[in-house]
N, C-alpha and C positions, 0 to 999 in steps of 0.2 A: 146425148146419144139418140134420144127419141127423134130428134130432128133429122139425123142421118138416116135412121131407119125409115122415117116417114118419106124422105126423098127416094130411098131405094124402093119402097112400096109404090110410090107414085110412078116411078120409072117402070117398074114391073107391070103395072096396070096400063101403061101407055098414056098416062096423064102428063100434063105439063108440070115440071118441077118449078113452081114459082111460089112467091110469098103467100098468096091467098090459099093455094092448095096445101102448102106445108102447114099453115096455121090450122086449116080444117082438119088435117090428119091428126095433129097433136091434140086438138080440142076434142075430137070425136073419141080418141083413145083415152080421154079423161085426164090429160095433162094440162098444166097451166102454160099458156103460150107466152114466151119471152120474145118480144118483138126484135130485140137486138140480135138474139141467136138466130132467128129466122132470116133476118137481113144478112147476117154474116154468112150463113150457109149458102143462101142463094147467090151472094156475091162471089163466094169461093167456087161455086159450080158454074159460073158464067164461062162459056166457051169450052166446057169439059164434056167430052163424049163419054157418058156414064157407061154405056154398053162396052166400049173399048177398054175402059179402066177396069171394069169387072172381069173382062176376059183376061187381061194381063195379070190381074190379081189371082185369078184361078190358076193360071199357068205357073206363077211363082209358088203358090201353095202346093201344087202338084209336083213340082220339081224335086228330085231326090236330093236330100241334104247329105253332106259329108258326115260320116259317123264320128261322134265325139268319143274319144277313148274314155272308158270308164275307169274310175279309180279302183285299184285292187284293194280289197279289204284284207287287213292282216288277221289271221286266225286268232281268236281269243285264246288266252292261256286257260287251260283247264282250271276249274275251281280249286282243286287240290293244291296246285302250284301257287295260286293266289293266297290260300290259307297258310301255306308254308312260308311264303314271303312275309306275310303279316306277322306270323309267329317269330320269325327271325328278327324282325324289327322290334318287337316287344322285348325279346331277350337281350337286345343291345341296350335297351333302356335300364333294365334291372341287373345287368352285369352278368 
């Protein structure tokens, strides 16, 4: 996650999102740099317009979603009815 956040920070600051800068961001933040993760992130971002992707992600997040019907809760039986039912069950045991 820290590598993704680092890439977003670099983009926001107008810096190149490359291996060297990504390593620097993670290291300065106190993280341990994993070369494989940095290389993977940079490779996956090759040819990606980060600004355009962020804009489309914002539009999806802002789009209204269809309401999911809520489950109707059944009203609980009053405690007296529960006690009566329990008493009836006990009387069946003892005749």
